[in-house]
LOLO-863076 format. One record per residue (C-alpha): residue number from 1; residue in three letters; z, y, x. Coordinates in steps of 0.02 Angstrom, whole numbers. Each point is the difference from the previous one (the first is absolute). Layout:
<sites>
SITE    i   aa      c3      c2      c1
SITE  NUM  ALA       Z       Y       X
...
</sites>
This chain:
<sites>
SITE    i   aa      c3      c2      c1
SITE    1  MET     918   -1019     612
SITE    2  SER      59     154     -75
SITE    3  LYS     -98      58    -146
SITE    4  ARG     -91     198      -4
SITE    5  THR      70     129    -122
SITE    6  TYR     -95     116     -66
SITE    7  LYS      41     169     -37
SITE    8  THR     -42      80    -175
SITE    9  ILE     -22     169     -85
SITE   10  ASP      23      -7    -187
SITE   11  LEU    -113     136     -99
SITE   12  PHE      43      41    -176
SITE   13  SER     161    -126      38
SITE   14  GLY     101      31    -162
SITE   15  ALA     174     -94       5
SITE   16  GLY     -84    -109     161
SITE   17  GLY     -34    -165     -94
SITE   18  LEU    -163     -38      81
SITE   19  SER      88      46     172
SITE   20  LEU     162    -101     -34
SITE   21  GLY    -120    -146     -35
SITE   22  PHE     -94      18     173
SITE   23  ASN     166      29      78
SITE   24  ASN      62    -169     -86
SITE   25  THR    -100    -104      96
SITE   26  GLY      82      52     164
SITE   27  ARG    -180      55      85
SITE   28  TYR      -1     185     -46
SITE   29  LYS      96     152      21
SITE   30  SER     -23     184     -85
SITE   31  VAL     -21     130     117
SITE   32  PHE     -48     151    -135
SITE   33  ALA     -28       6    -194
SITE   34  VAL     -58     124     -99
SITE   35  GLU      56      39    -208
SITE   36  PHE      10     144     -96
SITE   37  ASP     139     -46    -129
SITE   38  GLN     168      48      72
SITE   39  ALA      82    -129     -63
SITE   40  ALA     -96    -143      76
SITE   41  ALA     -18      88     145
SITE   42  ARG     203     -13      18
SITE   43  THR     -29    -188     -44
SITE   44  TYR    -116     -33     133
SITE   45  ALA      92      94     114
SITE   46  LYS     167     -79     -24
SITE   47  ASN     -48    -197       3
SITE   48  PHE    -145      35     164
SITE   49  ASN     110      97      82
SITE   50  HIS    -108     146       5
SITE   51  HIS      47     200      13
SITE   52  ILE     -56     115    -142
SITE   53  ILE     -97     124      64
SITE   54  GLU      91     146     -74
SITE   55  ASN     -87     150     -95
SITE   56  ASP      34     130     138
SITE   57  LEU    -143    -100      99
SITE   58  LEU    -102      -1    -156
SITE   59  GLN     -32     190       4
SITE   60  ASN    -130     -29     131
SITE   61  GLU    -179      -8    -104
SITE   62  MET     -51    -145      97
SITE   63  LEU     135    -120     105
SITE   64  ASP     -40    -106     132
SITE   65  ILE      89    -161      30
SITE   66  ALA      20     -72     168
SITE   67  ARG     191     -87     -18
SITE   68  PRO      39    -169     -81
SITE   69  GLY     143     -14    -128
SITE   70  TYR     -38     121    -137
SITE   71  VAL     -73       1    -167
SITE   72  PHE     -93     165     -39
SITE   73  ASN      54      47    -186
SITE   74  ASP    -138     126     -45
SITE   75  ASP    -177     -13     -54
SITE   76  ILE    -115     -99     105
SITE   77  ARG    -117     143      31
SITE   78  LYS     143      97      89
SITE   79  LEU      -1    -134     140
SITE   80  GLY     -94      67     156
SITE   81  THR     -22    -121     128
SITE   82  VAL      71    -177      11
SITE   83  SER     -24     -41     194
SITE   84  LEU     126    -149      -6
SITE   85  LYS     -38    -163      49
SITE   86  ALA      -1    -123    -141
SITE   87  ASP     -84    -155     -20
SITE   88  ILE     -10      -4    -203
SITE   89  ILE     -11     107    -125
SITE   90  ILE      38     -33    -173
SITE   91  GLY      13      71    -169
SITE   92  GLY     -46      15    -178
SITE   93  PRO     -77     201     -34
SITE   94  PRO      30      47    -170
SITE   95  CYS    -110    -102    -138
SITE   96  GLN     -39     145    -106
SITE   97  GLY    -182      56     -42
SITE   98  PHE    -125    -150     106
SITE   99  SER    -155      36     -69
SITE  100  PRO     -87    -153     -94
SITE  101  LEU    -142     -62      83
SITE  102  GLY    -176      72     -71
SITE  103  LYS      85     161     -76
SITE  104  ILE     -13     177      70
SITE  105  SER      63     161     -89
SITE  106  PRO      60     169      62
SITE  107  ARG     196     -69     -33
SITE  108  ASP     -50    -152     127
SITE  109  GLU     -66     129     114
SITE  110  HIS     156     101     -14
SITE  111  LEU      69    -159      35
SITE  112  ARG     -53     -63     138
SITE  113  MET      32     161     107
SITE  114  ASN     184     -27     -22
SITE  115  GLN      39    -192       2
SITE  116  LEU     140     -57     116
SITE  117  TRP    -109    -162      62
SITE  118  GLN     -79     144     128
SITE  119  GLU     167      49      70
SITE  120  TYR      38    -175      25
SITE  121  MET    -169     -49      89
SITE  122  ARG      21     173     103
SITE  123  VAL     186     -62      83
SITE  124  VAL     -98    -174      20
SITE  125  ALA    -141     114      93
SITE  126  GLN     147      94     104
SITE  127  VAL      89    -162      40
SITE  128  LYS    -126    -131      28
SITE  129  PRO     107    -138     -50
SITE  130  ILE     -49    -191      22
SITE  131  ALA       2     -20    -178
SITE  132  PHE      33      80    -178
SITE  133  VAL      70     -56    -153
SITE  134  ILE     -38      98    -162
SITE  135  GLU      81     -78    -170
SITE  136  ASN     -29      74    -166
SITE  137  VAL     -43     -35    -199
SITE  138  PRO    -154    -131      -5
SITE  139  GLU    -123     162     -72
SITE  140  LEU     -18      38     183
SITE  141  LEU    -105    -137      48
SITE  142  ARG    -117      47    -140
SITE  143  SER     -18     193      31
SITE  144  ARG    -113     116     124
SITE  145  GLU     161      50     102
SITE  146  ALA      14    -169      48
SITE  147  ILE    -199      -3      59
SITE  148  ALA      56     157      88
SITE  149  ILE     169     -71      95
SITE  150  ARG    -123    -170      76
SITE  151  THR    -140     110      39
SITE  152  LEU     112     117      98
SITE  153  ALA      99    -118      84
SITE  154  GLU    -144    -114      32
SITE  155  ARG     -64     160      95
SITE  156  MET     163      20     105
SITE  157  GLY     -15    -171      70
SITE  158  TYR      83    -118    -147
SITE  159  THR     -39    -154     -79
SITE  160  ILE      46      -2    -175
SITE  161  ASN      52    -118    -133
SITE  162  TYR      59       5    -183
SITE  163  ARG     108     -99    -125
SITE  164  GLU     102      16    -154
SITE  165  LEU     181    -101      26
SITE  166  LYS      82     -70    -136
SITE  167  ALA     191      31      44
SITE  168  VAL      56    -149    -110
SITE  169  GLU     -82    -103     140
SITE  170  TYR      72      52     159
SITE  171  GLY     195     -19     -83
SITE  172  VAL      12     141     -95
SITE  173  PRO      77     -47    -187
SITE  174  GLN    -119     130     -81
SITE  175  ARG    -171       7     -85
SITE  176  ARG     -71     126     135
SITE  177  VAL    -173      29      67
SITE  178  ARG     -37     128     133
SITE  179  ALA    -160      14     111
SITE  180  PHE      25      18     204
SITE  181  ILE    -126      75     108
SITE  182  VAL      11     -56     188
SITE  183  GLY     -78      57     128
SITE  184  LEU     -14     -72     188
SITE  185  LEU     -63     106     157
SITE  186  GLY    -137     -91      64
SITE  187  SER    -123    -136     -64
SITE  188  HIS     178    -117     -40
SITE  189  LEU     -34     -47    -203
SITE  190  PRO     184      38     -90
SITE  191  THR      43    -178    -112
SITE  192  PHE     146      16    -142
SITE  193  PRO     131    -114     -24
SITE  194  MET      -8    -161     -78
SITE  195  PRO      73     -12    -187
SITE  196  LEU     181    -100      11
SITE  197  THR      19    -173    -112
SITE  198  VAL     174      48     -59
SITE  199  ARG       4     167    -130
SITE  200  ARG     187      68     -33
SITE  201  ASN      20      50    -169
SITE  202  VAL     157     118     -71
SITE  203  ARG     110    -128     -13
SITE  204  ASP       1       2     191
SITE  205  ALA      27     176      43
SITE  206  ILE     137      75    -124
SITE  207  SER      80    -154     -95
SITE  208  ASP     170       9     130
SITE  209  LEU      24     175     -52
SITE  210  PRO     121      35    -151
SITE  211  LEU    -102      -5    -179
SITE  212  TYR      92     166     -56
SITE  213  PRO      38     118     150
SITE  214  ASP     192      88      -9
SITE  215  THR     -64     168      30
SITE  216  THR    -126     141     -37
SITE  217  THR      41      95     159
SITE  218  LEU    -116      19     139
SITE  219  GLU     115      -2     154
SITE  220  SER     -97      78     143
SITE  221  PRO      66     -70     171
SITE  222  SER      83     115     122
SITE  223  PRO    -114      45     159
SITE  224  GLU     121    -136      91
SITE  225  GLU     -47    -142    -105
SITE  226  THR    -149    -105      42
SITE  227  GLU      33    -153     -90
SITE  228  PHE       8     -20    -164
SITE  229  GLN     -40     113    -161
SITE  230  ASN      30     -23    -181
SITE  231  LEU    -149      -8     -98
SITE  232  HIS      52    -117    -131
SITE  233  PHE      69     136    -129
SITE  234  GLY     -70       8    -195
SITE  235  ARG     -42     129    -119
SITE  236  ASN      97      59    -159
SITE  237  PRO    -122     -77    -140
SITE  238  THR      11      70    -180
SITE  239  GLU      38    -114    -127
SITE  240  ILE    -188      11     -61
SITE  241  SER     -64     -44     174
SITE  242  LEU     135    -166      -3
SITE  243  ARG     -67     -44    -172
SITE  244  ARG    -198      18      57
SITE  245  TYR      63     -96     170
SITE  246  ARG      58    -153     -97
SITE  247  LEU    -144     -25    -102
SITE  248  ILE    -112     -27     170
SITE  249  PRO     -19    -167      45
SITE  250  PRO     -40     -79     189
SITE  251  GLY    -168      49      20
SITE  252  GLY     -11     107    -154
SITE  253  ASN     -40     189     -23
SITE  254  ARG     -15     143    -122
SITE  255  PHE     -89     -93    -115
SITE  256  ASP     143    -127     -34
SITE  257  LEU      89     154     -55
SITE  258  MET    -121      73    -114
SITE  259  ARG      -2    -161     -76
SITE  260  GLN     175     -36     -37
SITE  261  ALA      60     182     -14
SITE  262  PRO    -130     119     -30
SITE  263  GLU     146      98     -63
SITE  264  ILE      71      55     179
SITE  265  THR    -156     -10      72
SITE  266  PRO     -78     163      65
SITE  267  ARG    -145      67     -95
SITE  268  CYS    -124      17     132
SITE  269  TRP       8    -181      38
SITE  270  LEU     -20     -22    -202
SITE  271  GLU    -131      94       7
SITE  272  LYS     -89     -90     137
SITE  273  PRO      -2    -181     -42
SITE  274  SER     -96     -50     130
SITE  275  GLY       4      28     209
SITE  276  SER     104     -24     144
SITE  277  THR      90    -161     -16
SITE  278  ASP     131      22     125
SITE  279  VAL      86     156     -78
SITE  280  PHE     177     -32     -41
SITE  281  GLY     -23    -164      60
SITE  282  ARG     118    -140      77
SITE  283  LEU       8     -88     151
SITE  284  ARG       5    -199       0
SITE  285  TRP     118     -76     128
SITE  286  GLU    -128    -118      55
SITE  287  GLU    -143     113      37
SITE  288  PRO     -46     151     118
SITE  289  ALA      13     161     -75
SITE  290  TYR    -128     118     -29
SITE  291  THR     -34     150     108
SITE  292  ILE     165     103      21
SITE  293  ARG     -32     181     -17
SITE  294  THR      94     159      41
SITE  295  GLU      61      11    -174
SITE  296  PHE      73    -184      -7
SITE  297  PHE     166      51     -82
SITE  298  LYS     -82      42    -167
SITE  299  PRO     -69    -154    -113
SITE  300  GLU    -119     115     -89
SITE  301  LYS     -93      35     172
SITE  302  GLY     -37    -205      37
SITE  303  CYS      72    -184      -7
SITE  304  TYR     160      59      62
SITE  305  LEU     134     -90     -89
SITE  306  HIS     112    -121      85
SITE  307  PRO     -46    -182     -65
SITE  308  GLU     173     -15     -54
SITE  309  ALA      98     115     -11
SITE  310  HIS     -40     165    -141
SITE  311  ARG     -26     127     132
SITE  312  PRO    -137      73     107
SITE  313  LEU      -5     -52     183
SITE  314  THR     114      75     114
SITE  315  HIS     -57     107     176
SITE  316  ARG      51    -174      80
SITE  317  GLU     -67    -113     -84
SITE  318  ALA    -179     105       9
SITE  319  ALA      32       8     173
SITE  320  ARG      17    -150      47
SITE  321  LEU    -142     -51     -95
SITE  322  GLN     -93      93      90
SITE  323  THR      54    -104     163
SITE  324  PHE     130     135      34
SITE  325  ASN     149     -91      95
SITE  326  ASP     163      89     -36
SITE  327  GLU      47      52     168
SITE  328  PHE    -140     165     -31
SITE  329  ILE      83     147     -35
SITE  330  PHE     -87     117    -122
SITE  331  VAL      33     181     -16
SITE  332  GLY      -5     117    -150
SITE  333  SER      35      21    -164
SITE  334  LYS     -35    -151    -133
SITE  335  THR    -185      76     -61
SITE  336  GLU     -17      20     212
SITE  337  ILE      57    -167      31
SITE  338  ALA    -103     -91    -131
SITE  339  ARG    -163      84      50
SITE  340  GLN       6     -56     185
SITE  341  ILE      36    -171     -73
SITE  342  GLY    -144      11    -133
SITE  343  ASN    -133      79     149
SITE  344  ALA      40    -113     138
SITE  345  VAL     -97    -133      52
SITE  346  PRO      86    -164     -10
SITE  347  PRO      88     -55     184
SITE  348  MET     -57    -192     -12
SITE  349  LEU    -157      45     -38
SITE  350  ALA     -13     146     127
SITE  351  GLN      83    -135     119
SITE  352  ALA    -163    -145     -34
SITE  353  VAL    -108     133      36
SITE  354  ALA      90      60     168
SITE  355  ASN      38    -184      77
SITE  356  ASN    -182     -42     -41
SITE  357  LEU     -62     159     105
SITE  358  ALA     129     -44     129
SITE  359  ARG    -102    -176      39
SITE  360  GLN    -161      91      -3
SITE  361  LEU      71     135     109
SITE  362  ASP      67    -127     136
SITE  363  ARG    -166     -68      44
SITE  364  ILE     -82     165      50
SITE  365  PRO      28     -10     184
SITE  366  ALA     138     115      63
SITE  367  ALA    -114      95     118
SITE  368  GLU    -119      32    -135
SITE  369  LEU     141      63     -96
SITE  370  LYS      62     135     137
SITE  371  LYS    -186      68      18
SITE  372  ASP     -38     188     -35
SITE  373  ARG     -13      -3    -199
SITE  374  ASN    -102     159       4
SITE  375  ARG     122     118    -129
SITE  376  MET    -106     121     -71
SITE  377  SER      55     202      -9
SITE  378  THR       8      74    -186
SITE  379  SER    -154      87       3
SITE  380  GLU     -97    -161      78
SITE  381  PHE      78     -78    -168
SITE  382  ASN     -37     138    -116
SITE  383  THR    -172       2      36
SITE  384  LEU     -39    -198      -3
SITE  385  LEU      85      14    -179
SITE  386  GLN     -86     116     -57
SITE  387  GLN    -170    -105      41
SITE  388  VAL      93    -143     -84
SITE  389  ILE      47     100    -150
SITE  390  GLU    -196      56     -19
SITE  391  GLU     -66    -158      -7
SITE  392  VAL      97    -107     -84
SITE  393  PHE      34     122    -150
SITE  394  SER    -191      40      -5
SITE  395  GLU     -58     -82    -161
SITE  396  SER    -146     -75      79
SITE  397  VAL     103     -78     151
SITE  398  VAL     142     -47    -153
SITE  399  VAL    -130    -121     -81
SITE  400  THR     -49     -85     160
SITE  401  GLU     179     -43      64
SITE  402  ILE      78     -22    -181
SITE  403  LYS    -121    -189      43
SITE  404  GLU      86      -7     153
SITE  405  SER     174      30     -42
SITE  406  SER      -1    -133    -162
SITE  407  GLU     -58    -115     135
SITE  408  ILE     144      20     106
SITE  409  TYR     116      11    -135
SITE  410  SER     -62    -170     -80
SITE  411  MET      14     -87     183
SITE  412  ALA     207      47      -2
SITE  413  HIS       8    -116    -157
</sites>
């Protein structure tokens, strides 16, 4: 018996780490994506066989979407009605500005009216998928926005579950923690994947790559090339940088430099004898990496020195630590590609979530999946959204909701 294939829409897709994880299960197919960053949108289009909606079409104030196979490369607020048929909506709305529970200020009032999670939920209301998956920073689960998302989704007919997931527990050789909110249409309670028993480390991911790259140049593949892209390129460090690198042992950091060679230690570090321990850190072969961020090629930004070579991580090494396979093609400059790598959801983490979700969806009778899902119009959604915002962001409701939200959060641990 053949297994079902579920169609996905990826909002705030970035390069496509979340979609790649879903597609790698063999159970999902991307039909549409939204991404504001041009380089990331082109990366997504290249790897998922989509077309970019060109700028001349974006002159309309609002653009309705009815055909699959496109990446909407513009502000999601210019997106009109999405009438595509899709089973799952996935994505990670930008994480800036989440409002801590128990705090309301004029600035928060301004932020809540402009946050893009509302646009994500607007598309959920228009498409009415069987399920949706929101990925974000852990702070989301301790914010008023999480309460608003849950309340809004429940009134749209979804059952919600929250969880923090540690990427290292799902095959990712990296200490990265992300929050997931999953909604299932109807009364089905979403579950989360069980952690794997095997942990991968830095050696597993990058030890087969040359210790010292033979180039410092990013050679962009031609449009016809789809099989290989050399991201294992180095930098041109100064002599003083090399002296600093050599003083950092595996597992060490800036404090080793400060202790052994204060004369070549940046003054700002000497004036700050305490603080972050991952800055100017060196990875260990037998342990997972620390979180790969967007400036992994700068050792002063985190624990990004190679475990053995006296240099920072290359783009290829960072992509592998994020669990992108070498066949995935990135589009853009060195900095743009680094930003795409660091901002991505690790595909192997996404794959674990996707496999678990597919098992749940497979248990839903086919007849139930084919039922009319009562899509909402934009005006209907806006009315409901305004009601929820007024309730959740009013001071009296926040006090009563904090306890309930905290209970849900603690249940997930």
